mmCIF file of the protein (N, C-alpha, C, O) and its ligand, coordinates in Angstrom:
data_MODEL
# 
_entry.id   MODEL 
# 
loop_
_entity.id 
_entity.type 
_entity.pdbx_number_of_molecules 
1 polymer     1 
2 non-polymer 1 
# 
_entity_poly.entity_id                      1 
_entity_poly.type                           'polypeptide(L)' 
_entity_poly.nstd_linkage                   no 
_entity_poly.nstd_monomer                   no 
_entity_poly.pdbx_seq_one_letter_code       MVNVIEFFKTLPKKKCRHCGEEIEEQAECYGDYCDKCASPAN 
_entity_poly.pdbx_seq_one_letter_code_can   MVNVIEFFKTLPKKKCRHCGEEIEEQAECYGDYCDKCASPAN 
_entity_poly.pdbx_strand_id                 A 
# 
loop_
_entity_poly_seq.entity_id 
_entity_poly_seq.num 
_entity_poly_seq.mon_id 
_entity_poly_seq.hetero 
1 1  MET n 
1 2  VAL n 
1 3  ASN n 
1 4  VAL n 
1 5  ILE n 
1 6  GLU n 
1 7  PHE n 
1 8  PHE n 
1 9  LYS n 
1 10 THR n 
1 11 LEU n 
1 12 PRO n 
1 13 LYS n 
1 14 LYS n 
1 15 LYS n 
1 16 CYS n 
1 17 ARG n 
1 18 HIS n 
1 19 CYS n 
1 20 GLY n 
1 21 GLU n 
1 22 GLU n 
1 23 ILE n 
1 24 GLU n 
1 25 GLU n 
1 26 GLN n 
1 27 ALA n 
1 28 GLU n 
1 29 CYS n 
1 30 TYR n 
1 31 GLY n 
1 32 ASP n 
1 33 TYR n 
1 34 CYS n 
1 35 ASP n 
1 36 LYS n 
1 37 CYS n 
1 38 ALA n 
1 39 SER n 
1 40 PRO n 
1 41 ALA n 
1 42 ASN n 
# 
loop_
_struct_asym.id 
_struct_asym.entity_id 
A 1 
B 2 
# 
loop_
_chem_comp.id 
_chem_comp.type 
_chem_comp.mon_nstd_flag 
ALA 'L-peptide linking' y 
ARG 'L-peptide linking' y 
ASN 'L-peptide linking' y 
ASP 'L-peptide linking' y 
CYS 'L-peptide linking' y 
GLN 'L-peptide linking' y 
GLU 'L-peptide linking' y 
GLY 'peptide linking'   y 
HIS 'L-peptide linking' y 
ILE 'L-peptide linking' y 
LEU 'L-peptide linking' y 
LYS 'L-peptide linking' y 
MET 'L-peptide linking' y 
PHE 'L-peptide linking' y 
PRO 'L-peptide linking' y 
SER 'L-peptide linking' y 
THR 'L-peptide linking' y 
TYR 'L-peptide linking' y 
VAL 'L-peptide linking' y 
ZN  non-polymer         . 
# 
_pdbx_entity_nonpoly.entity_id   2 
_pdbx_entity_nonpoly.name        ? 
_pdbx_entity_nonpoly.comp_id     ZN 
# 
_pdbx_nonpoly_scheme.asym_id         B 
_pdbx_nonpoly_scheme.entity_id       2 
_pdbx_nonpoly_scheme.mon_id          ZN 
_pdbx_nonpoly_scheme.ndb_seq_num     1 
_pdbx_nonpoly_scheme.pdb_seq_num     101 
_pdbx_nonpoly_scheme.auth_seq_num    101 
_pdbx_nonpoly_scheme.pdb_mon_id      ZN 
_pdbx_nonpoly_scheme.auth_mon_id     ZN 
_pdbx_nonpoly_scheme.pdb_strand_id   A 
_pdbx_nonpoly_scheme.pdb_ins_code    . 
# 
loop_
_atom_site.group_PDB 
_atom_site.id 
_atom_site.type_symbol 
_atom_site.label_atom_id 
_atom_site.label_alt_id 
_atom_site.label_comp_id 
_atom_site.label_asym_id 
_atom_site.label_entity_id 
_atom_site.label_seq_id 
_atom_site.pdbx_PDB_ins_code 
_atom_site.Cartn_x 
_atom_site.Cartn_y 
_atom_site.Cartn_z 
_atom_site.occupancy 
_atom_site.B_iso_or_equiv 
_atom_site.pdbx_formal_charge 
_atom_site.auth_seq_id 
_atom_site.auth_comp_id 
_atom_site.auth_asym_id 
_atom_site.auth_atom_id 
_atom_site.pdbx_PDB_model_num 
ATOM   1   N  N  . MET A 1 1  ? -8.332 -14.321 -18.263 1.00 0.00 ? 1   MET A N  1 
ATOM   2   C  CA . MET A 1 1  ? -8.088 -13.667 -16.965 1.00 0.00 ? 1   MET A CA 1 
ATOM   3   C  C  . MET A 1 1  ? -7.148 -12.486 -17.129 1.00 0.00 ? 1   MET A C  1 
ATOM   4   O  O  . MET A 1 1  ? -6.328 -12.449 -18.046 1.00 0.00 ? 1   MET A O  1 
ATOM   5   N  N  . VAL A 1 2  ? -7.277 -11.528 -16.233 1.00 0.00 ? 2   VAL A N  1 
ATOM   6   C  CA . VAL A 1 2  ? -6.408 -10.358 -16.249 1.00 0.00 ? 2   VAL A CA 1 
ATOM   7   C  C  . VAL A 1 2  ? -5.050 -10.727 -15.671 1.00 0.00 ? 2   VAL A C  1 
ATOM   8   O  O  . VAL A 1 2  ? -4.949 -11.373 -14.628 1.00 0.00 ? 2   VAL A O  1 
ATOM   9   N  N  . ASN A 1 3  ? -4.022 -10.305 -16.369 1.00 0.00 ? 3   ASN A N  1 
ATOM   10  C  CA . ASN A 1 3  ? -2.683 -10.531 -15.855 1.00 0.00 ? 3   ASN A CA 1 
ATOM   11  C  C  . ASN A 1 3  ? -2.495 -9.712  -14.570 1.00 0.00 ? 3   ASN A C  1 
ATOM   12  O  O  . ASN A 1 3  ? -2.626 -8.488  -14.575 1.00 0.00 ? 3   ASN A O  1 
ATOM   13  N  N  . VAL A 1 4  ? -2.193 -10.397 -13.498 1.00 0.00 ? 4   VAL A N  1 
ATOM   14  C  CA . VAL A 1 4  ? -2.110 -9.721  -12.194 1.00 0.00 ? 4   VAL A CA 1 
ATOM   15  C  C  . VAL A 1 4  ? -1.018 -8.664  -12.177 1.00 0.00 ? 4   VAL A C  1 
ATOM   16  O  O  . VAL A 1 4  ? -1.201 -7.582  -11.618 1.00 0.00 ? 4   VAL A O  1 
ATOM   17  N  N  . ILE A 1 5  ? 0.096  -8.970  -12.778 1.00 0.00 ? 5   ILE A N  1 
ATOM   18  C  CA . ILE A 1 5  ? 1.205  -8.012  -12.793 1.00 0.00 ? 5   ILE A CA 1 
ATOM   19  C  C  . ILE A 1 5  ? 0.785  -6.737  -13.514 1.00 0.00 ? 5   ILE A C  1 
ATOM   20  O  O  . ILE A 1 5  ? 0.996  -5.630  -13.018 1.00 0.00 ? 5   ILE A O  1 
ATOM   21  N  N  . GLU A 1 6  ? 0.204  -6.903  -14.655 1.00 0.00 ? 6   GLU A N  1 
ATOM   22  C  CA . GLU A 1 6  ? -0.235 -5.737  -15.421 1.00 0.00 ? 6   GLU A CA 1 
ATOM   23  C  C  . GLU A 1 6  ? -1.310 -4.970  -14.667 1.00 0.00 ? 6   GLU A C  1 
ATOM   24  O  O  . GLU A 1 6  ? -1.376 -3.742  -14.735 1.00 0.00 ? 6   GLU A O  1 
ATOM   25  N  N  . PHE A 1 7  ? -2.133 -5.690  -13.963 1.00 0.00 ? 7   PHE A N  1 
ATOM   26  C  CA . PHE A 1 7  ? -3.207 -5.059  -13.201 1.00 0.00 ? 7   PHE A CA 1 
ATOM   27  C  C  . PHE A 1 7  ? -2.636 -4.119  -12.154 1.00 0.00 ? 7   PHE A C  1 
ATOM   28  O  O  . PHE A 1 7  ? -3.087 -2.981  -12.024 1.00 0.00 ? 7   PHE A O  1 
ATOM   29  N  N  . PHE A 1 8  ? -1.652 -4.589  -11.412 1.00 0.00 ? 8   PHE A N  1 
ATOM   30  C  CA . PHE A 1 8  ? -1.090 -3.757  -10.353 1.00 0.00 ? 8   PHE A CA 1 
ATOM   31  C  C  . PHE A 1 8  ? -0.308 -2.578  -10.916 1.00 0.00 ? 8   PHE A C  1 
ATOM   32  O  O  . PHE A 1 8  ? -0.222 -1.528  -10.280 1.00 0.00 ? 8   PHE A O  1 
ATOM   33  N  N  . LYS A 1 9  ? 0.253  -2.745  -12.083 1.00 0.00 ? 9   LYS A N  1 
ATOM   34  C  CA . LYS A 1 9  ? 0.995  -1.647  -12.699 1.00 0.00 ? 9   LYS A CA 1 
ATOM   35  C  C  . LYS A 1 9  ? 0.089  -0.466  -12.989 1.00 0.00 ? 9   LYS A C  1 
ATOM   36  O  O  . LYS A 1 9  ? 0.530  0.683   -12.984 1.00 0.00 ? 9   LYS A O  1 
ATOM   37  N  N  . THR A 1 10 ? -1.160 -0.751  -13.237 1.00 0.00 ? 10  THR A N  1 
ATOM   38  C  CA . THR A 1 10 ? -2.091 0.314   -13.600 1.00 0.00 ? 10  THR A CA 1 
ATOM   39  C  C  . THR A 1 10 ? -2.720 0.985   -12.392 1.00 0.00 ? 10  THR A C  1 
ATOM   40  O  O  . THR A 1 10 ? -3.381 2.017   -12.512 1.00 0.00 ? 10  THR A O  1 
ATOM   41  N  N  . LEU A 1 11 ? -2.510 0.399   -11.245 1.00 0.00 ? 11  LEU A N  1 
ATOM   42  C  CA . LEU A 1 11 ? -3.126 0.969   -10.049 1.00 0.00 ? 11  LEU A CA 1 
ATOM   43  C  C  . LEU A 1 11 ? -2.435 2.258   -9.628  1.00 0.00 ? 11  LEU A C  1 
ATOM   44  O  O  . LEU A 1 11 ? -1.221 2.396   -9.772  1.00 0.00 ? 11  LEU A O  1 
ATOM   45  N  N  . PRO A 1 12 ? -3.202 3.185   -9.116  1.00 0.00 ? 12  PRO A N  1 
ATOM   46  C  CA . PRO A 1 12 ? -2.599 4.392   -8.544  1.00 0.00 ? 12  PRO A CA 1 
ATOM   47  C  C  . PRO A 1 12 ? -1.884 4.023   -7.258  1.00 0.00 ? 12  PRO A C  1 
ATOM   48  O  O  . PRO A 1 12 ? -2.065 2.930   -6.721  1.00 0.00 ? 12  PRO A O  1 
ATOM   49  N  N  . LYS A 1 13 ? -1.083 4.935   -6.777  1.00 0.00 ? 13  LYS A N  1 
ATOM   50  C  CA . LYS A 1 13 ? -0.378 4.647   -5.539  1.00 0.00 ? 13  LYS A CA 1 
ATOM   51  C  C  . LYS A 1 13 ? -1.363 4.423   -4.408  1.00 0.00 ? 13  LYS A C  1 
ATOM   52  O  O  . LYS A 1 13 ? -2.392 5.090   -4.296  1.00 0.00 ? 13  LYS A O  1 
ATOM   53  N  N  . LYS A 1 14 ? -1.010 3.464   -3.585  1.00 0.00 ? 14  LYS A N  1 
ATOM   54  C  CA . LYS A 1 14 ? -1.862 3.212   -2.432  1.00 0.00 ? 14  LYS A CA 1 
ATOM   55  C  C  . LYS A 1 14 ? -1.720 4.341   -1.431  1.00 0.00 ? 14  LYS A C  1 
ATOM   56  O  O  . LYS A 1 14 ? -0.652 4.934   -1.275  1.00 0.00 ? 14  LYS A O  1 
ATOM   57  N  N  . LYS A 1 15 ? -2.809 4.618   -0.765  1.00 0.00 ? 15  LYS A N  1 
ATOM   58  C  CA . LYS A 1 15 ? -2.749 5.638   0.277   1.00 0.00 ? 15  LYS A CA 1 
ATOM   59  C  C  . LYS A 1 15 ? -3.114 5.018   1.616   1.00 0.00 ? 15  LYS A C  1 
ATOM   60  O  O  . LYS A 1 15 ? -3.967 4.135   1.710   1.00 0.00 ? 15  LYS A O  1 
ATOM   61  N  N  . CYS A 1 16 ? -2.450 5.502   2.627   1.00 0.00 ? 16  CYS A N  1 
ATOM   62  C  CA . CYS A 1 16 ? -2.686 4.993   3.968   1.00 0.00 ? 16  CYS A CA 1 
ATOM   63  C  C  . CYS A 1 16 ? -4.131 5.256   4.383   1.00 0.00 ? 16  CYS A C  1 
ATOM   64  O  O  . CYS A 1 16 ? -4.641 6.365   4.226   1.00 0.00 ? 16  CYS A O  1 
ATOM   65  N  N  . ARG A 1 17 ? -4.766 4.250   4.901   1.00 0.00 ? 17  ARG A N  1 
ATOM   66  C  CA . ARG A 1 17 ? -6.160 4.412   5.322   1.00 0.00 ? 17  ARG A CA 1 
ATOM   67  C  C  . ARG A 1 17 ? -6.255 5.281   6.560   1.00 0.00 ? 17  ARG A C  1 
ATOM   68  O  O  . ARG A 1 17 ? -7.314 5.822   6.876   1.00 0.00 ? 17  ARG A O  1 
ATOM   69  N  N  . HIS A 1 18 ? -5.151 5.407   7.249   1.00 0.00 ? 18  HIS A N  1 
ATOM   70  C  CA . HIS A 1 18 ? -5.181 6.160   8.506   1.00 0.00 ? 18  HIS A CA 1 
ATOM   71  C  C  . HIS A 1 18 ? -4.876 7.636   8.297   1.00 0.00 ? 18  HIS A C  1 
ATOM   72  O  O  . HIS A 1 18 ? -5.623 8.496   8.762   1.00 0.00 ? 18  HIS A O  1 
ATOM   73  N  N  . CYS A 1 19 ? -3.774 7.938   7.596   1.00 0.00 ? 19  CYS A N  1 
ATOM   74  C  CA . CYS A 1 19 ? -3.366 9.341   7.480   1.00 0.00 ? 19  CYS A CA 1 
ATOM   75  C  C  . CYS A 1 19 ? -3.444 9.848   6.045   1.00 0.00 ? 19  CYS A C  1 
ATOM   76  O  O  . CYS A 1 19 ? -3.299 11.047  5.803   1.00 0.00 ? 19  CYS A O  1 
ATOM   77  N  N  . GLY A 1 20 ? -3.671 8.943   5.087   1.00 0.00 ? 20  GLY A N  1 
ATOM   78  C  CA . GLY A 1 20 ? -3.822 9.374   3.706   1.00 0.00 ? 20  GLY A CA 1 
ATOM   79  C  C  . GLY A 1 20 ? -2.510 9.568   2.979   1.00 0.00 ? 20  GLY A C  1 
ATOM   80  O  O  . GLY A 1 20 ? -2.495 9.986   1.822   1.00 0.00 ? 20  GLY A O  1 
ATOM   81  N  N  . GLU A 1 21 ? -1.428 9.274   3.634   1.00 0.00 ? 21  GLU A N  1 
ATOM   82  C  CA . GLU A 1 21 ? -0.125 9.429   3.003   1.00 0.00 ? 21  GLU A CA 1 
ATOM   83  C  C  . GLU A 1 21 ? 0.086  8.337   1.964   1.00 0.00 ? 21  GLU A C  1 
ATOM   84  O  O  . GLU A 1 21 ? -0.327 7.194   2.157   1.00 0.00 ? 21  GLU A O  1 
ATOM   85  N  N  . GLU A 1 22 ? 0.732  8.700   0.865   1.00 0.00 ? 22  GLU A N  1 
ATOM   86  C  CA . GLU A 1 22 ? 0.986  7.698   -0.155  1.00 0.00 ? 22  GLU A CA 1 
ATOM   87  C  C  . GLU A 1 22 ? 1.930  6.630   0.375   1.00 0.00 ? 22  GLU A C  1 
ATOM   88  O  O  . GLU A 1 22 ? 2.909  6.919   1.063   1.00 0.00 ? 22  GLU A O  1 
ATOM   89  N  N  . ILE A 1 23 ? 1.612  5.408   0.039   1.00 0.00 ? 23  ILE A N  1 
ATOM   90  C  CA . ILE A 1 23 ? 2.422  4.297   0.522   1.00 0.00 ? 23  ILE A CA 1 
ATOM   91  C  C  . ILE A 1 23 ? 3.367  3.840   -0.578  1.00 0.00 ? 23  ILE A C  1 
ATOM   92  O  O  . ILE A 1 23 ? 2.942  3.519   -1.687  1.00 0.00 ? 23  ILE A O  1 
ATOM   93  N  N  . GLU A 1 24 ? 4.641  3.815   -0.259  1.00 0.00 ? 24  GLU A N  1 
ATOM   94  C  CA . GLU A 1 24 ? 5.605  3.298   -1.219  1.00 0.00 ? 24  GLU A CA 1 
ATOM   95  C  C  . GLU A 1 24 ? 5.460  1.789   -1.244  1.00 0.00 ? 24  GLU A C  1 
ATOM   96  O  O  . GLU A 1 24 ? 5.034  1.177   -0.264  1.00 0.00 ? 24  GLU A O  1 
ATOM   97  N  N  . GLU A 1 25 ? 5.813  1.205   -2.358  1.00 0.00 ? 25  GLU A N  1 
ATOM   98  C  CA . GLU A 1 25 ? 5.669  -0.240  -2.459  1.00 0.00 ? 25  GLU A CA 1 
ATOM   99  C  C  . GLU A 1 25 ? 6.547  -0.918  -1.437  1.00 0.00 ? 25  GLU A C  1 
ATOM   100 O  O  . GLU A 1 25 ? 7.767  -0.754  -1.434  1.00 0.00 ? 25  GLU A O  1 
ATOM   101 N  N  . GLN A 1 26 ? 5.928  -1.663  -0.590  1.00 0.00 ? 26  GLN A N  1 
ATOM   102 C  CA . GLN A 1 26 ? 6.641  -2.343  0.483   1.00 0.00 ? 26  GLN A CA 1 
ATOM   103 C  C  . GLN A 1 26 ? 6.185  -3.787  0.530   1.00 0.00 ? 26  GLN A C  1 
ATOM   104 O  O  . GLN A 1 26 ? 5.531  -4.284  -0.387  1.00 0.00 ? 26  GLN A O  1 
ATOM   105 N  N  . ALA A 1 27 ? 6.537  -4.439  1.599   1.00 0.00 ? 27  ALA A N  1 
ATOM   106 C  CA . ALA A 1 27 ? 6.087  -5.809  1.782   1.00 0.00 ? 27  ALA A CA 1 
ATOM   107 C  C  . ALA A 1 27 ? 4.564  -5.844  1.845   1.00 0.00 ? 27  ALA A C  1 
ATOM   108 O  O  . ALA A 1 27 ? 3.931  -4.875  2.263   1.00 0.00 ? 27  ALA A O  1 
ATOM   109 N  N  . GLU A 1 28 ? 4.001  -6.930  1.441   1.00 0.00 ? 28  GLU A N  1 
ATOM   110 C  CA . GLU A 1 28 ? 2.545  -7.031  1.392   1.00 0.00 ? 28  GLU A CA 1 
ATOM   111 C  C  . GLU A 1 28 ? 1.917  -6.882  2.769   1.00 0.00 ? 28  GLU A C  1 
ATOM   112 O  O  . GLU A 1 28 ? 0.756  -6.495  2.895   1.00 0.00 ? 28  GLU A O  1 
ATOM   113 N  N  . CYS A 1 29 ? 2.686  -7.188  3.786   1.00 0.00 ? 29  CYS A N  1 
ATOM   114 C  CA . CYS A 1 29 ? 2.130  -7.156  5.136   1.00 0.00 ? 29  CYS A CA 1 
ATOM   115 C  C  . CYS A 1 29 ? 1.787  -5.743  5.571   1.00 0.00 ? 29  CYS A C  1 
ATOM   116 O  O  . CYS A 1 29 ? 1.094  -5.547  6.570   1.00 0.00 ? 29  CYS A O  1 
ATOM   117 N  N  . TYR A 1 30 ? 2.272  -4.755  4.821   1.00 0.00 ? 30  TYR A N  1 
ATOM   118 C  CA . TYR A 1 30 ? 1.963  -3.376  5.192   1.00 0.00 ? 30  TYR A CA 1 
ATOM   119 C  C  . TYR A 1 30 ? 0.483  -3.084  4.991   1.00 0.00 ? 30  TYR A C  1 
ATOM   120 O  O  . TYR A 1 30 ? -0.087 -2.216  5.652   1.00 0.00 ? 30  TYR A O  1 
ATOM   121 N  N  . GLY A 1 31 ? -0.117 -3.803  4.089   1.00 0.00 ? 31  GLY A N  1 
ATOM   122 C  CA . GLY A 1 31 ? -1.558 -3.632  3.894   1.00 0.00 ? 31  GLY A CA 1 
ATOM   123 C  C  . GLY A 1 31 ? -1.910 -2.237  3.445   1.00 0.00 ? 31  GLY A C  1 
ATOM   124 O  O  . GLY A 1 31 ? -1.287 -1.694  2.532   1.00 0.00 ? 31  GLY A O  1 
ATOM   125 N  N  . ASP A 1 32 ? -2.896 -1.661  4.073   1.00 0.00 ? 32  ASP A N  1 
ATOM   126 C  CA . ASP A 1 32 ? -3.410 -0.354  3.652   1.00 0.00 ? 32  ASP A CA 1 
ATOM   127 C  C  . ASP A 1 32 ? -2.861 0.788   4.497   1.00 0.00 ? 32  ASP A C  1 
ATOM   128 O  O  . ASP A 1 32 ? -3.402 1.894   4.475   1.00 0.00 ? 32  ASP A O  1 
ATOM   129 N  N  . TYR A 1 33 ? -1.807 0.528   5.230   1.00 0.00 ? 33  TYR A N  1 
ATOM   130 C  CA . TYR A 1 33 ? -1.289 1.582   6.098   1.00 0.00 ? 33  TYR A CA 1 
ATOM   131 C  C  . TYR A 1 33 ? 0.166  1.912   5.760   1.00 0.00 ? 33  TYR A C  1 
ATOM   132 O  O  . TYR A 1 33 ? 0.938  1.053   5.332   1.00 0.00 ? 33  TYR A O  1 
ATOM   133 N  N  . CYS A 1 34 ? 0.511  3.174   5.964   1.00 0.00 ? 34  CYS A N  1 
ATOM   134 C  CA . CYS A 1 34 ? 1.864  3.597   5.669   1.00 0.00 ? 34  CYS A CA 1 
ATOM   135 C  C  . CYS A 1 34 ? 2.830  3.074   6.731   1.00 0.00 ? 34  CYS A C  1 
ATOM   136 O  O  . CYS A 1 34 ? 2.435  2.414   7.692   1.00 0.00 ? 34  CYS A O  1 
ATOM   137 N  N  . ASP A 1 35 ? 4.083  3.387   6.529   1.00 0.00 ? 35  ASP A N  1 
ATOM   138 C  CA . ASP A 1 35 ? 5.108  2.889   7.424   1.00 0.00 ? 35  ASP A CA 1 
ATOM   139 C  C  . ASP A 1 35 ? 4.834  3.301   8.864   1.00 0.00 ? 35  ASP A C  1 
ATOM   140 O  O  . ASP A 1 35 ? 4.954  2.496   9.788   1.00 0.00 ? 35  ASP A O  1 
ATOM   141 N  N  . LYS A 1 36 ? 4.468  4.553   9.037   1.00 0.00 ? 36  LYS A N  1 
ATOM   142 C  CA . LYS A 1 36 ? 4.222  5.057   10.401  1.00 0.00 ? 36  LYS A CA 1 
ATOM   143 C  C  . LYS A 1 36 ? 3.027  4.387   11.040  1.00 0.00 ? 36  LYS A C  1 
ATOM   144 O  O  . LYS A 1 36 ? 3.089  3.919   12.176  1.00 0.00 ? 36  LYS A O  1 
ATOM   145 N  N  . CYS A 1 37 ? 1.948  4.347   10.302  1.00 0.00 ? 37  CYS A N  1 
ATOM   146 C  CA . CYS A 1 37 ? 0.714  3.824   10.869  1.00 0.00 ? 37  CYS A CA 1 
ATOM   147 C  C  . CYS A 1 37 ? 0.748  2.305   11.016  1.00 0.00 ? 37  CYS A C  1 
ATOM   148 O  O  . CYS A 1 37 ? -0.017 1.730   11.789  1.00 0.00 ? 37  CYS A O  1 
ATOM   149 N  N  . ALA A 1 38 ? 1.638  1.667   10.271  1.00 0.00 ? 38  ALA A N  1 
ATOM   150 C  CA . ALA A 1 38 ? 1.745  0.213   10.349  1.00 0.00 ? 38  ALA A CA 1 
ATOM   151 C  C  . ALA A 1 38 ? 2.688  -0.208  11.457  1.00 0.00 ? 38  ALA A C  1 
ATOM   152 O  O  . ALA A 1 38 ? 2.819  -1.391  11.770  1.00 0.00 ? 38  ALA A O  1 
ATOM   153 N  N  . SER A 1 39 ? 3.342  0.781   12.046  1.00 0.00 ? 39  SER A N  1 
ATOM   154 C  CA . SER A 1 39 ? 4.294  0.466   13.102  1.00 0.00 ? 39  SER A CA 1 
ATOM   155 C  C  . SER A 1 39 ? 3.581  -0.090  14.335  1.00 0.00 ? 39  SER A C  1 
ATOM   156 O  O  . SER A 1 39 ? 2.564  0.455   14.766  1.00 0.00 ? 39  SER A O  1 
ATOM   157 N  N  . PRO A 1 40 ? 4.105  -1.151  14.890  1.00 0.00 ? 40  PRO A N  1 
ATOM   158 C  CA . PRO A 1 40 ? 3.516  -1.759  16.089  1.00 0.00 ? 40  PRO A CA 1 
ATOM   159 C  C  . PRO A 1 40 ? 3.565  -0.808  17.274  1.00 0.00 ? 40  PRO A C  1 
ATOM   160 O  O  . PRO A 1 40 ? 2.787  -0.939  18.218  1.00 0.00 ? 40  PRO A O  1 
ATOM   161 N  N  . ALA A 1 41 ? 4.484  0.152   17.220  1.00 0.00 ? 41  ALA A N  1 
ATOM   162 C  CA . ALA A 1 41 ? 4.635  1.086   18.336  1.00 0.00 ? 41  ALA A CA 1 
ATOM   163 C  C  . ALA A 1 41 ? 3.573  2.166   18.305  1.00 0.00 ? 41  ALA A C  1 
ATOM   164 O  O  . ALA A 1 41 ? 3.417  2.920   19.265  1.00 0.00 ? 41  ALA A O  1 
ATOM   165 N  N  . ASN A 1 42 ? 2.853  2.239   17.216  1.00 0.00 ? 42  ASN A N  1 
ATOM   166 C  CA . ASN A 1 42 ? 1.875  3.302   17.079  1.00 0.00 ? 42  ASN A CA 1 
ATOM   167 C  C  . ASN A 1 42 ? 0.572  2.917   17.781  1.00 0.00 ? 42  ASN A C  1 
ATOM   168 O  O  . ASN A 1 42 ? -0.384 3.692   17.776  1.00 0.00 ? 42  ASN A O  1 
HETATM 169 ZN ZN . ZN  B 2 .  ? -0.417 6.478   7.718   1.00 0.00 2 101 ZN  A ZN 1 
# 
């Protein structure tokens, strides 16, 4: 099996599905959206 840690290290930065902005590594709950787009107020 592929080592999960190593797998994620090789991934490019995630980009927000909504605005395309690069997502800094955050809590997993952020999913595919950046801080702004993941905001409940948005
Ligand atoms: Zn966004």
